[in-house]
C-alpha positions in Angstrom: -10.3 -50.6 -6.9 -13.0 -48.0 -7.4 -16.2 -48.9 -5.6 -18.4 -49.0 -8.7 -15.9 -51.4 -10.3 -15.9 -53.6 -7.2 -19.7 -53.8 -7.0 -19.9 -54.5 -10.7 -17.5 -57.4 -10.4 -19.1 -58.6 -7.3 -22.5 -58.7 -9.0 -21.1 -60.7 -11.9 -19.5 -63.2 -9.5 -22.7 -63.6 -7.5 -24.7 -64.2 -10.6 -22.4 -67.1 -11.5 -22.7 -68.4 -7.9 -26.4 -68.2 -8.1 -26.5 -70.1 -11.4 -24.4 -72.9 -9.9 -26.6 -73.1 -6.9 -29.8 -73.2 -9.0 -28.2 -76.1 -10.9 -27.5 -77.9 -7.6 -31.1 -77.3 -6.6 -32.3 -79.1 -9.7 -29.8 -81.9 -9.2 -30.8 -82.4 -5.5 -34.5 -82.6 -6.7 -33.7 -85.5 -9.0 -31.5 -87.2 -6.4 -34.2 -87.1 -3.8 -36.7 -88.5 -6.3 -34.2 -91.2 -7.1 -33.6 -92.1 -3.4 -37.4 -92.5 -2.9 -37.6 -94.6 -6.0 -34.7 -96.8 -4.7 -36.5 -97.3 -1.3 -39.7 -98.5 -3.1 -37.6 -100.7 -5.4 -35.8 -102.2 -2.4 -39.1 -103.2 -0.8 -40.2 -104.8 -4.1 -37.0 -106.7 -4.9 -35.6 -107.5 -1.4 -38.7 -108.5 0.4 -38.4 -112.1 -0.8 -34.8 -112.3 0.3 -35.7 -111.7 4.0 -36.6 -108.9 6.3 -33.0 -108.4 7.4 -31.8 -107.4 3.9 -34.9 -105.1 3.6 -34.3 -103.4 6.9 -30.6 -102.8 6.4 -31.1 -101.5 2.8 -34.0 -99.4 3.9 -32.0 -97.8 6.7 -29.1 -97.0 4.3 -31.4 -95.5 1.7 -33.2 -93.4 4.4 -29.8 -92.1 5.6 -29.0 -91.1 2.0 -32.3 -89.4 1.6 -31.9 -87.5 4.9 -28.4 -86.4 3.9 -29.7 -85.2 0.5 -32.6 -83.4 2.2 -30.2 -81.5 4.5 -27.9 -80.7 1.7 -30.8 -79.3 -0.3 -31.9 -77.2 2.6 -28.4 -75.8 3.0 -28.3 -75.1 -0.8 -31.7 -73.3 -0.6 -30.3 -71.2 2.2 -27.2 -70.3 0.1 -29.5 -69.3 -2.8 -31.5 -67.0 -0.5 -28.2 -65.6 0.9 -26.8 -65.0 -2.6 -30.0 -63.2 -3.5 -29.7 -60.8 -0.6 -26.0 -60.2 -1.6 -27.1 -59.3 -5.1 -29.6 -56.8 -3.8 -27.1 -55.3 -1.5 -24.6 -54.7 -4.3 -27.2 -53.4 -6.7 -28.3 -51.0 -4.0 -24.7 -49.8 -3.6 -24.6 -49.1 -7.4 -27.8 -47.0 -7.0 -26.4 -45.1 -4.0 -23.2 -44.3 -5.9 -25.4 -42.8 -8.6 -27.2 -40.6 -6.0 -30.3 -42.7 -5.8 -30.6 -43.4 -2.1 -34.1 -41.9 -1.4 -35.9 -45.3 -1.3 -33.9 -46.6 1.7 -34.8 -46.3 5.4 -34.6 -42.6 6.3 -34.5 -42.9 10.1 -37.4 -40.6 10.5 -38.4 -42.3 13.8 -35.0 -41.3 15.2 -35.6 -37.6 15.0 -35.2 -36.3 18.6 -37.5 -33.6 19.8 -35.9 -30.2 20.1 -32.5 -31.5 19.0 -29.6 -29.0 18.8 -29.0 -29.5 15.1 -30.7 -32.6 13.7 -33.5 -30.8 11.9 -31.4 -27.9 10.6 -28.7 -30.2 9.1 -31.0 -32.9 7.7 -29.6 -35.7 9.8 -32.8 -37.8 9.5 -35.7 -37.9 7.1 -36.0 -37.9 3.3 -32.7 -37.1 1.6 -30.9 -37.1 4.9 -27.4 -38.0 6.1 -28.7 -41.0 7.9 -30.5 -42.3 4.7 -27.3 -41.9 2.8 -24.9 -43.7 5.1 -27.2 -46.3 6.9 -26.3 -49.9 6.1 -27.6 -51.4 9.4 -30.2 -54.2 9.2 -31.2 -54.6 12.9 -33.2 -52.2 15.0 -30.2 -52.0 17.4 -27.8 -51.1 14.6 -30.2 -48.4 13.3 -30.6 -46.9 16.8 -26.8 -47.0 17.4 -26.0 -45.2 14.1 -28.6 -42.6 15.0 -26.8 -42.2 18.4 -23.5 -41.7 16.6 -25.0 -38.8 14.6 -27.0 -37.3 17.5 -24.3 -37.2 20.1 -20.5 -36.3 19.8 -18.3 -39.2 21.0 -15.5 -38.6 23.4 -12.1 -37.8 21.7 -10.6 -41.2 22.5 -13.7 -43.0 21.2 -13.5 -41.0 18.0 -9.9 -42.1 17.4 -10.9 -45.8 18.1 -13.8 -45.6 15.7 -11.6 -44.0 13.0 -9.2 -46.9 13.2 -12.0 -49.5 13.2 -13.7 -47.8 10.2 -10.5 -47.9 8.2 -10.1 -51.6 8.9 -13.8 -52.3 8.0 -13.5 -50.4 4.8 -11.2 -53.2 3.7 -13.6 -56.0 4.7 -16.6 -55.1 2.4 -17.4 -58.7 1.5 -17.4 -59.6 5.3 -19.7 -56.6 6.0 -22.1 -57.6 3.2 -22.3 -61.2 4.4 -23.3 -59.8 7.8 -25.9 -57.6 6.2 -27.3 -60.5 4.1 -27.7 -62.6 7.2 -29.6 -59.8 8.9 -31.9 -59.2 6.0 -33.4 -62.7 6.3 -35.4 -61.3 9.2 -34.8 -58.1 11.1 -33.6 -58.5 14.7 -35.8 -56.2 16.7 -36.0 -54.5 20.1 -39.1 -56.5 20.8 -37.0 -59.7 20.7 -34.4 -58.2 23.0 -37.2 -57.0 25.4 -38.9 -60.4 25.2 -35.7 -62.2 26.3 -34.9 -59.6 28.9 -38.4 -59.8 30.4 -38.2 -63.6 30.5 -34.8 -63.4 32.1 -36.2 -61.1 34.8 -39.1 -63.4 35.6 -38.7 -65.7 38.6 -37.9 -69.3 37.9 -40.9 -71.6 38.2 -39.7 -75.2 38.1 -36.1 -75.3 39.3 -37.0 -73.7 42.6 -38.7 -77.0 43.5 -35.5 -79.0 44.0 -37.0 -82.5 43.8 -37.6 -81.9 40.1 -33.9 -82.4 39.6 -34.4 -86.1 40.2 -38.1 -86.5 39.6 -37.6 -85.5 36.0 -35.8 -88.8 35.5 -37.6 -91.0 38.1 -41.2 -90.3 36.9 -40.6 -91.1 33.2 -38.7 -94.2 34.3 -41.8 -95.3 36.3 -44.4 -94.8 33.6 -42.2 -96.3 30.8 -41.6 -99.3 33.1 -45.4 -99.7 33.7 -46.1 -99.5 30.0 -43.4 -102.0 29.2 -44.7 -104.4 31.8 -48.3 -104.0 30.5 -47.1 -104.9 27.0 -45.7 -108.1 28.4 -48.9 -108.7 30.5 -47.0 -108.3 33.7 -49.3 -105.7 35.2 -53.1 -105.4 35.1 -54.9 -103.0 32.8 -56.3 -101.2 35.9 -52.8 -100.2 37.1 -51.8 -99.3 33.5 -54.8 -97.0 32.9 -54.7 -95.4 36.3 -51.0 -94.7 35.9 -51.6 -93.1 32.5 -54.4 -91.0 34.0 -52.1 -89.8 36.9 -49.3 -88.9 34.5 -51.7 -87.2 32.1 -52.9 -85.0 35.0 -49.3 -84.2 35.9 -48.6 -83.3 32.3 -51.7 -81.2 32.1 -50.8 -79.2 35.2 -47.2 -78.7 33.9 -48.6 -77.5 30.5 -50.8 -74.9 32.2 -47.6 -73.2 33.6 -45.5 -73.8 30.4 -48.1 -72.4 27.9 -47.8 -68.7 28.7 -44.0 -68.8 28.9 -43.8 -70.7 25.6 -46.2 -68.3 23.9 -43.9 -65.4 24.7 -40.6 -67.1 23.7 -42.0 -68.7 20.5 -42.4 -65.3 19.0 -38.6 -64.7 19.1 -37.4 -68.1 17.9 -36.9 -67.1 14.3 -34.9 -64.1 15.1 -32.7 -66.2 17.4 -31.5 -68.1 14.3 -30.6 -64.8 12.6 -28.9 -63.6 15.7 -26.8 -66.8 16.1 -25.8 -66.7 12.4 -24.7 -63.0 12.8 -22.9 -63.8 16.0 -21.0 -66.7 14.4 -20.0 -64.3 11.6 -18.5 -61.9 14.2 -17.0 -64.6 16.3 -15.0 -66.1 13.5 -13.7 -62.8 12.1 -10.1 -61.7 12.7 -9.7 -58.0 13.7 -6.7 -55.8 14.2 -8.2 -52.6 15.8 -8.6 -52.4 19.5 -12.3 -51.4 19.3 -13.3 -54.3 17.0 -11.5 -56.8 19.2 -13.2 -55.3 22.3 -16.6 -55.5 20.7 -15.9 -59.1 19.6 -14.8 -60.2 23.1 -18.3 -60.6 24.7 -18.9 -63.3 22.0 -15.9 -65.3 23.2 -16.4 -66.0 26.9 -14.3 -68.6 28.7 -13.3 -70.4 25.6 -16.9 -70.8 24.6 -18.6 -69.1 21.8 -21.9 -67.2 22.5 -23.4 -68.5 19.2 -23.5 -72.0 20.7 -25.6 -70.7 23.6 -28.0 -68.9 21.3 -28.3 -72.0 19.1 -28.9 -74.1 22.3 -31.8 -71.8 23.2 -33.3 -72.0 19.7 -33.1 -75.8 19.9 -34.8 -75.9 23.3 -37.6 -73.7 21.9 -37.9 -76.0 18.8 -38.3 -79.0 21.1 -40.9 -77.2 23.2 -42.8 -76.5 19.9 -43.7 -80.2 19.9 -46.4 -79.4 22.4 -48.3 -78.0 19.4 -48.1 -81.3 17.6 -51.4 -83.2 18.2 -49.9 -86.6 17.4 -46.7 -86.4 19.5 -47.6 -84.0 22.3 -49.7 -86.5 24.4 -47.3 -89.5 24.4 -44.2 -87.4 24.9 -45.7 -85.5 27.8 -47.2 -88.6 29.5 -44.2 -90.9 29.0 -41.3 -88.3 29.3 -42.9 -85.2 30.8 -41.5 -83.5 27.7 -42.6 -79.9 28.5 -41.2 -80.2 32.0 -37.8 -81.4 30.6 -37.5 -78.5 28.2 -38.6 -75.9 30.9 -36.0 -77.2 33.3 -33.3 -76.9 30.6 -34.6 -73.4 29.7 -34.4 -72.3 33.3 -30.9 -73.6 33.6 -30.0 -71.7 30.3 -31.6 -68.6 31.8 -29.5 -68.8 35.0 -26.3 -69.2 33.0 -27.0 -66.3 30.6 -28.9 -63.7 32.5 -26.1 -61.1 32.5 -25.3 -61.4 28.8 -28.5 -60.8 26.9 -28.2 -57.0 26.4 -24.5 -57.2 25.6 -25.2 -59.5 22.6 -27.8 -57.1 21.0 -25.9 -53.9 21.9 -22.6 -55.3 20.4 -24.3 -56.3 17.2 -25.8 -52.8 16.9 -22.4 -51.2 17.5 -20.7 -53.3 14.8 -23.5 -52.6 12.3 -23.1 -48.9 12.9 -19.3 -49.1 12.4 -19.9 -51.2 9.3 -22.1 -48.3 7.9 -19.2 -45.9 8.3 -16.8 -48.5 6.8 -18.9 -48.7 3.7 -19.1 -44.9 3.6 -15.3 -44.7 3.5 -15.0 -47.4 0.9 -17.6 -45.6 -1.3 -15.9 -42.2 -0.7 -12.1 -43.0 -0.8 -11.2 -39.3 -1.4 -12.8 -38.3 1.9 -10.4 -37.9 4.9 -10.5 -38.7 8.5 -10.4 -35.4 10.5 -7.9 -34.5 13.2 -9.9 -33.8 16.4 -8.1 -31.7 18.9 -9.1 -31.1 22.6 -8.4 -27.3 22.6 -11.3 -24.9 22.1 -11.6 -23.5 19.5 -10.1 -24.2 16.1 -11.4 -25.3 12.8 -9.5 -25.5 9.5 -10.5 -27.4 6.4 -9.8 -27.4 2.7 -12.2 -28.2 -0.1 -15.1 -29.0 2.2 -18.3 -30.1 0.4 -21.7 -31.2 1.4 -21.9 -35.0 1.5 -25.4 -35.2 0.0 -24.6 -33.1 -3.1 -23.3 -35.2 -6.0 -19.7 -34.8 -7.0 -20.7 -33.4 -10.4 -22.7 -30.5 -8.8 -20.8 -30.1 -5.5 -18.8 -26.9 -5.1 -16.2 -27.1 -2.3 -15.0 -24.3 0.0 -12.5 -23.8 2.8 -12.9 -22.7 6.4 -10.5 -21.3 9.0 -11.4 -20.0 12.5 -8.3 -19.8 14.6 -9.5 -19.3 18.1 -12.6 -18.9 20.3 -14.2 -15.6 20.3 -13.7 -15.4 16.5 -16.9 -15.1 14.6 -17.3 -15.7 10.8 -19.9 -13.5 9.2 -21.1 -14.7 5.8 -23.0 -12.2 3.7 -24.4 -12.8 0.3 -27.1 -12.7 -2.3 -30.2 -14.9 -2.2 -29.5 -18.5 -3.4 -25.8 -17.7 -3.5 -24.9 -20.6 -1.2 -24.8 -19.3 2.4 -27.1 -21.9 3.9 -25.5 -24.7 2.0 -22.1 -23.6 3.2 -23.3 -23.6 6.8 -24.8 -27.1 6.4 -21.7 -28.4 4.7 -19.6 -27.3 7.7 -22.2 -28.6 10.2 -22.7 -32.0 8.6 -19.0 -32.6 8.4 -18.4 -31.6 12.0 -21.2 -34.1 12.9 -19.4 -36.8 10.9 -16.1 -35.9 12.6 -17.6 -36.2 16.1 -19.1 -39.6 15.1 -15.7 -41.0 14.1 -16.5 -41.0 10.4 -14.6 -39.7 7.4 -15.6 -36.2 6.2 -16.2 -34.7 2.7 -13.0 -32.6 2.6 -9.4 -32.6 1.4 -8.2 -31.7 4.9 -10.1 -31.2 8.1 -9.0 -30.3 11.6 -11.5 -29.3 14.3 -11.8 -29.0 18.0 -14.0 -31.5 19.9 -17.2 -29.6 20.0 -21.0 -29.8 20.2 -22.8 -28.3 17.1 -25.7 -26.1 17.9 -27.7 -24.4 15.1 -30.6 -22.1 14.4 -31.3 -22.3 10.7 -34.7 -23.9 9.9 -37.2 -22.5 12.4 -40.9 -23.3 12.1 -43.9 -22.4 14.2 -45.8 -25.0 16.3 -49.6 -24.7 16.2 -50.0 -27.3 18.8 -48.0 -25.3 21.3 -49.3 -22.0 20.0 -45.7 -21.0 19.2 -44.9 -18.4 16.5 -41.8 -18.7 14.3 -40.3 -15.8 16.0 -40.8 -17.2 19.5 -39.6 -20.6 18.3 -36.3 -18.9 17.2 -36.0 -17.1 20.5 -36.3 -20.4 22.3 -33.5 -21.8 20.2 -31.3 -18.6 20.8 -32.0 -18.9 24.5 -30.5 -22.4 24.5 -27.5 -21.1 22.6 -27.0 -18.2 25.0 -27.3 -20.5 28.1 -24.6 -22.9 26.7 -22.3 -20.0 25.8 -22.8 -18.4 29.3 -22.0 -21.8 30.8 -18.7 -22.0 28.9 -19.8 -25.1 27.1 -17.7 -26.1 24.1 -20.2 -25.4 21.3 -19.8 -24.4 17.7 -22.7 -22.2 16.6 -24.3 -22.0 13.2 -26.9 -19.3 12.6 -28.7 -18.5 9.4 -30.5 -15.2 9.3 -30.9 -14.2 12.9 -34.3 -12.9 14.2 -36.0 -13.1 10.7 -39.4 -13.0 12.3 -39.3 -9.4 13.5 -39.0 -5.9 11.9 -35.7 -4.8 10.4 -34.7 -2.3 13.2 -35.3 -4.8 16.0 -33.6 -7.5 13.9 -30.5 -5.5 13.4 -30.3 -4.3 17.0 -30.9 -7.8 18.3 -28.3 -9.3 15.9 -25.6 -6.8 16.9 -26.3 -7.5 20.6 -26.1 -11.2 20.1 -22.8 -11.0 18.2 -21.3 -8.8 20.9 -22.4 -11.3 23.6 -20.9 -14.2 21.7 -17.6 -12.4 21.4 -17.7 -11.4 25.1 -18.1 -15.0 26.1 -15.5 -16.3 23.6 -17.9 -18.4 21.6 -17.2 -19.8 18.1 -19.8 -19.3 15.4 -20.6 -18.9 11.7 -23.4 -16.4 11.1 -25.0 -16.1 7.6 -26.9 -12.8 7.1 -28.4 -10.4 4.6 -27.7 -7.6 7.0 -24.7 -5.9 5.5 -24.5 -3.5 8.4 -23.7 -6.4 10.7 -20.4 -6.8 8.8 -19.3 -3.3 9.9 -18.7 -4.8 13.4 -15.4 -5.8 11.9 -14.3 -2.1 12.5 -15.1 -2.4 16.2 -13.9 -6.0 16.7 -11.0 -6.5 14.2 -9.7 -9.5 16.0 -13.0 -11.2 16.4 -14.9 -10.7 13.2 -13.9 -12.3 9.9 -16.1 -11.3 6.9 -16.7 -13.7 4.0 -19.4 -13.6 1.3 -21.0 -15.4 -1.6 -21.8 -13.2 -4.6 -23.7 -13.3 -7.9 -22.8 -12.2 -11.4 -25.6 -10.4 -13.4 -25.7 -10.3 -17.2 -28.7 -9.1 -19.1 -30.9 -9.6 -16.1 -29.7 -13.2 -15.7 -28.1 -14.4 -12.5 -25.0 -16.6 -12.5 -23.8 -18.2 -9.2 -20.4 -19.8 -8.7 -21.1 -20.8 -5.0 -17.5 -20.0 -4.0 -16.7 -18.4 -0.7 -14.8 -15.2 -1.0 -13.2 -12.8 1.6 -14.9 -9.5 2.5 -18.5 -8.3 2.4 -20.9 -8.9 -0.4 -21.7 -6.0 -2.7 -23.9 -7.6 -5.2 -27.7 -8.1 -4.6 -30.2 -10.1 -6.6 -33.6 -9.7 -4.8 -34.8 -6.9 -7.2 -34.0 -9.0 -10.3 -35.8 -12.0 -8.9 -38.8 -9.9 -8.0 -38.9 -8.5 -11.5 -38.8 -12.0 -12.9 -42.0 -13.0 -11.1 -43.8 -9.8 -12.2 -43.4 -7.3 -9.5 -43.1 -3.9 -11.1 -40.2 -2.0 -9.5 
């Protein structure tokens, strides 16, 4: 089924589900009203028959009312979940139409002085990240950014490819996980809050007598209160006992308060985390990577979601210390805060090694889900063959993922061995830079374990490094030319160190005069050949292409050209063998009014 058809049918189905849920909501409202009316009627009609009938009937009606209330809350949650699913599917329709610019762009993930992120538009407005990101937690967003920033090991790439193929067939499962996460984003601050609390020393359980005093002291005060009610102890003993226990409760609360303040901030996210974990725990996976990621949530025949729910319930019970009516009697009679803190510290000791795994695993699965949706939305894309030998790249009908299908022009590539450099000459606006970015972005996707925008694609396991979009830095007093030299210095160091890099260069040394530019470009090309580097170099310098005569086995010339008719320019954006012979700068200058 085509993705647009799938999303359309899913939207129709969800609208029907939402209508049914709204009808249930109305019905539950009337039923709750009816149960309250029945309770009032029971008091009116059964009071004369005896208190026994009244109590039994009242309890039954309260049970019915409670069940209706819980069912209504569950229905409201389903309504909210369906609403999120509708938005998710409507968003996918927008993305398929090319409207993805309003989604998170990952700008905060842009690393400083990265080898290619800025040149290839990996992050930011109209970026690769913005196009493929379907993560909902901060961990997922960060993990997807890591995928795009750093090439994975060859075996990891293969594992991800298998997982992504499987996930592309579980779109409804992915969307359910997305919808759960959209209720409230799970953040690094929650992870850090839990981690910091785990790292803090225990306060109460280190005092061993609390293990039995937690039961003995409430038994004593409850016994005294009971005896006082039946006039078996004096008021002096009663009030002095209350005072002593109030002091104990107050001292306990002084210790509990700062701990609770920290933990209460993360309680809501814990519910979302437990719902997400349950969704992962109950899934059935085939691929090794997904089963491996699922395994931390299934420890010793006990699901992690229960532990997270247990923590949330403990925090909910501790929240009763904010209740002005219940807090005092609960803490005086039962040492309520102490009981919850002892249970919290026991929970902490049981889970201290697991916290980071929960969040990291959720992030990893969300990142893989993003790639799964990408493959579902782009079924014509292929998974590349990644080979360990350096260097080889071959691809057919390679296109830029961010250019719509209606406008995209695909091209091929073939570099057979290291030390072979591809020189691409061409007119202004003919497509050289887009071609370099098309190759670069698809290599980035290949190294992430994602499908690529191509008919076929085979590439060595490499690190992309580029110099295409160089800007000055006023804060560092760095000129454009010096900024480019710094980037070229990094490239040369990696080449000299025999690192497996694939170099993309667009207009080398553009910030200096034409003579120095040509001399420097020739020297750089020769150095890259000498050290058996692999590169694509786009240039206007046609003289550079003459190096083919000196290095016939190392230079391959390709070009993009332009057709001119009646002073009008026509581009086909197709890569052709050989050196460009058509120029368009003079025509463009005439069009803006420069008299040539």
